[in-house]
C-alpha positions in Angstrom: -50.8 45.4 -12.8 -48.7 43.1 -15.1 -45.6 45.2 -14.3 -46.1 44.7 -10.6 -46.5 40.9 -10.9 -43.4 40.6 -13.2 -41.4 42.8 -10.8 -42.5 40.6 -7.8 -41.4 37.4 -9.7 -38.0 38.9 -10.5 -37.4 39.9 -6.9 -38.2 36.3 -5.9 -35.8 34.7 -8.3 -32.6 35.3 -6.3 -34.2 33.7 -3.3 -35.0 30.6 -5.3 -31.4 30.4 -6.5 -30.1 30.7 -3.0 -32.3 27.9 -1.8 -30.9 25.6 -4.4 -27.4 26.3 -3.1 -28.3 25.6 0.4 -25.1 24.7 2.3 -24.8 21.5 4.2 -23.6 21.9 7.8 -23.1 19.1 10.3 -22.4 19.0 14.0 -19.0 17.5 15.1 -19.5 14.7 17.6 -15.8 13.9 18.1 -12.7 16.1 18.6 -11.0 14.7 15.5 -7.8 16.1 14.0 -8.5 17.9 10.7 -5.8 17.0 8.1 -4.6 18.9 5.0 -4.7 15.6 3.0 -6.5 12.3 2.7 -3.5 10.4 3.9 -3.7 12.2 7.3 0.0 13.0 7.3 -0.1 16.8 7.7 -2.2 18.9 10.0 -1.1 22.5 9.8 -1.5 24.3 13.1 -2.7 21.1 14.8 -6.4 21.8 14.2 -9.1 19.7 15.9 -12.9 19.7 15.5 -14.8 21.2 18.4 -17.5 18.9 19.7 -20.9 20.4 19.2 -19.8 23.0 16.6 -21.3 22.9 13.1 -19.0 22.7 10.1 -19.7 23.1 6.4 -19.5 19.7 4.6 -17.9 20.1 1.1 -17.4 16.5 0.0 -17.5 12.8 0.8 -14.9 10.4 -0.5 -13.8 6.9 0.6 -15.0 7.0 4.1 -13.8 10.6 4.7 -15.3 14.1 4.7 -13.9 17.3 3.3 -14.9 20.1 5.7 -14.2 23.8 6.0 -12.4 25.3 9.0 -13.2 29.0 9.0 -10.3 31.4 9.7 -7.5 28.9 8.7 -5.1 29.7 5.9 -5.6 26.1 4.7 -9.3 25.9 5.4 -10.3 22.7 3.6 -9.6 19.7 5.8 -10.1 16.0 5.7 -11.6 14.0 8.7 -13.2 10.6 9.1 -16.9 10.1 8.6 -17.3 9.1 12.2 -16.3 12.6 13.4 -19.8 14.0 12.6 -23.3 13.1 13.7 -24.2 11.7 10.3 -27.7 13.2 10.3 -29.0 14.0 6.8 -25.7 12.8 5.3 -25.7 11.1 1.9 -22.9 8.7 1.5 -21.6 7.9 -1.9 -21.0 4.2 -2.5 -17.2 3.5 -2.5 -15.0 0.4 -2.5 -14.2 1.0 1.2 -17.9 0.6 2.3 -18.1 -3.0 1.1 -18.7 -5.5 3.8 -16.3 -8.0 5.2 -18.6 -10.8 4.2 -17.9 -10.1 0.5 -14.1 -10.6 1.0 -12.2 -14.0 0.9 -12.3 -15.8 4.2 -9.2 -16.4 6.2 -7.9 -19.8 5.0 -5.8 -22.2 7.0 -2.9 -22.0 4.5 -2.5 -20.4 1.1 -1.7 -23.0 -1.5 0.0 -20.7 -4.0 2.1 -17.6 -3.1 4.1 -14.9 -4.8 7.3 -13.7 -3.2 8.1 -10.2 -4.5 11.7 -9.1 -3.8 13.1 -5.7 -4.8 16.4 -4.5 -6.1 16.5 -1.5 -3.9 18.9 0.6 -6.0 16.5 0.6 -8.9 13.5 1.1 -6.7 15.0 4.2 -5.1 16.1 5.5 -8.5 12.4 5.6 -9.5 11.1 6.5 -6.0 13.6 9.1 -4.8 10.9 10.8 -2.7 10.5 7.8 -0.4 11.8 8.1 3.2 14.0 5.0 2.9 15.5 6.3 -0.4 16.5 9.8 0.7 19.2 8.5 3.0 20.3 5.3 1.2 24.0 4.7 0.8 26.4 2.0 -0.3 26.6 0.7 3.3 23.0 -0.2 3.3 21.9 -3.9 3.1 19.8 -3.1 0.0 22.7 -1.7 -1.9 23.9 -5.2 -2.8 21.1 -7.5 -1.7 17.5 -8.1 -2.5 15.0 -6.6 -0.1 11.5 -7.7 0.8 8.5 -6.2 -0.9 5.9 -8.9 0.2 4.6 -12.4 0.2 1.3 -12.5 -1.5 -1.2 -15.4 -1.3 -2.7 -16.2 -4.7 -4.9 -15.7 -6.6 -4.5 -12.0 -6.9 -7.9 -11.2 -5.4 -7.1 -13.1 -2.2 -6.7 -9.9 -0.1 -7.9 -8.3 3.1 -9.1 -11.5 4.8 -11.5 -10.6 7.7 -10.1 -7.1 8.0 -12.1 -4.3 9.5 -13.5 -2.1 6.7 -12.1 1.0 8.4 -8.6 -0.4 8.2 -9.2 -1.4 4.6 -10.2 2.2 3.8 -7.1 3.6 5.4 -4.9 1.1 3.6 -6.4 1.9 0.2 -6.0 5.6 0.9 -2.3 4.9 1.7 -2.7 6.1 5.3 -0.4 3.3 6.4 0.9 5.3 9.4 -2.7 5.0 10.8 -3.0 1.2 10.5 -2.9 -0.9 13.7 0.5 -1.8 15.1 1.4 -5.3 14.3 2.0 -8.0 17.0 5.6 -8.8 16.0 8.3 -10.4 18.1 11.3 -8.1 18.9 13.6 -10.3 16.8 11.2 -10.2 13.8 10.7 -6.5 14.0 14.5 -5.9 14.1 15.1 -8.2 11.1 12.2 -6.6 9.2 13.6 -3.1 9.7 16.8 -4.3 7.9 15.4 -6.6 5.2 12.4 -4.5 4.3 13.6 -0.8 4.0 10.0 0.2 3.4 9.5 -0.6 7.1 10.3 3.1 7.6 7.3 4.1 5.5 5.0 1.5 7.2 5.1 -0.9 4.3 5.0 -3.8 6.7 1.6 -2.7 8.0 0.3 -2.4 4.4 1.6 -5.8 3.3 0.2 -7.5 6.4 -3.3 -6.1 6.2 -3.6 -6.6 2.4 -1.8 -9.9 1.9 -0.6 -11.4 5.2 -4.1 -11.7 6.6 -4.8 -14.3 3.9 -1.6 -16.3 4.5 -2.9 -18.5 7.4 -0.6 -17.5 10.3 0.1 -14.6 12.6 2.1 -11.6 11.5 5.4 -12.7 13.0 5.3 -16.2 11.4 4.2 -14.6 8.1 7.2 -12.2 8.0 9.6 -14.9 9.3 8.6 -17.1 6.4 8.9 -14.3 3.9 12.3 -13.2 5.2 13.7 -16.7 5.3 12.7 -17.4 1.7 14.3 -14.1 0.6 17.4 -14.9 2.5 17.8 -18.1 0.6 18.0 -16.0 -2.6 20.5 -13.6 -1.1 22.7 -16.5 0.0 22.6 -18.1 -3.4 24.3 -17.6 -6.8 21.4 -15.3 -7.8 22.7 -12.5 -5.4 26.2 -13.2 -6.7 25.1 -12.8 -10.2 23.3 -9.4 -9.5 26.3 -8.0 -7.5 28.8 -9.0 -10.2 26.7 -7.5 -13.0 25.8 -4.2 -11.5 25.6 -1.5 -14.2 25.1 -4.1 -17.0 22.1 -5.2 -18.9 21.0 -8.8 -18.3 18.2 -10.9 -19.7 15.4 -12.8 -18.0 16.8 -16.0 -19.6 20.2 -15.4 -17.9 18.5 -14.9 -14.5 16.3 -18.0 -14.9 19.4 -20.0 -15.8 21.1 -18.8 -12.5 17.9 -19.9 -10.6 18.1 -23.3 -12.3 21.7 -23.6 -11.1 21.0 -22.5 -7.6 17.6 -24.1 -6.9 17.3 -27.0 -9.3 16.4 -27.7 -12.9 13.2 -25.8 -14.0 13.2 -23.4 -11.0 13.8 -20.5 -13.3 10.5 -21.1 -15.1 8.7 -19.9 -12.0 10.6 -16.5 -11.9 9.4 -13.3 -13.6 10.9 -9.9 -13.8 9.5 -6.4 -13.4 11.3 -3.3 -14.8 10.9 0.5 -14.9 12.8 3.0 -17.0 15.1 0.3 -18.2 16.0 -1.0 -14.7 15.2 -4.3 -13.0 13.1 -3.3 -10.0 11.8 -6.6 -8.8 11.9 -10.4 -9.2 8.7 -12.3 -8.6 9.0 -15.9 -7.4 5.9 -18.0 -8.0 5.7 -20.6 -5.2 3.7 -23.5 -3.9 3.3 -24.3 -0.3 4.1 -27.0 2.4 7.9 -26.4 2.7 10.4 -23.9 3.9 12.9 -24.7 1.2 12.8 -22.4 -1.8 13.9 -25.2 -4.2 10.8 -27.3 -3.4 8.4 -24.3 -3.4 9.6 -23.1 -6.8 8.9 -26.5 -8.4 5.3 -26.3 -7.2 4.6 -22.7 -8.3 2.9 -21.3 -11.4 4.6 -20.4 -14.7 3.3 -17.0 -15.7 4.6 -14.7 -18.4 7.1 -12.0 -17.4 6.5 -8.3 -17.8 10.1 -7.6 -18.8 12.8 -9.6 -20.6 15.9 -7.5 -20.5 17.1 -4.5 -18.4 20.0 -3.1 -16.4 21.0 -4.0 -12.8 21.2 -0.6 -11.2 23.9 0.5 -8.8 23.3 2.5 -5.6 23.0 6.3 -5.9 21.4 8.7 -8.3 
């Protein structure tokens, strides 16, 4: 009798184990594209979910779902949360699910700003995989001029002002190609494509949604201001200094002295330098507000410590 009972229990064990590993299937409610990656840049074979069909759910991460597409060579695919019915789904808390109310409000004007300008030769030396770097040549604007990275309202956490949480999630996942198209004038867009090489990688969308929305103007005015300020650097002794010293190591003190000469005594104290692999990648200009003249804005800016004090000015090419 004991043998029969033990045998019955052993036979039941596999069934218990199977019930613990019950798979989670959900019904697709939208015909969403199913991407190979979280950035939504690749969809091998152009796969879309079939409305009404149930798919196995493998994971949840930052507003997205990893699901299984049976029969495909690359079977694990990423889709947005909204592609499924959502019944019995357990969402893990992530930064992208925070509410807009918890973010800084859209201010009339940012009082302190940081203008980040890049030395494109060095940027591309350390980011050769970027679209804008693969075809860079000595004829490009960025080969001998500073290019725009961004204009960032301060303090640092002044970001994503009144931005839809879905857009924030896509931005944080670097799905910049999926962000909303910006309302830019044709002239602004044309200038931006030249002065911000990262435009080809949708950097302008990222910069606007993360920083520009807190600046206090529309997208066109925001970028016009940023480009005008950077142009003042490129038309000054600072650009001359960089072009003449390509291939040489220079110090932050030398650069600050050139800023003093170009924009007035003390201007250089508001300039810091970023470096990577011994190359100067960016200059950060810490600015105040209320003027379109860089000389006046620099005097009102903060005086933070630099991250780098001496490095080489890179030339175009690898």
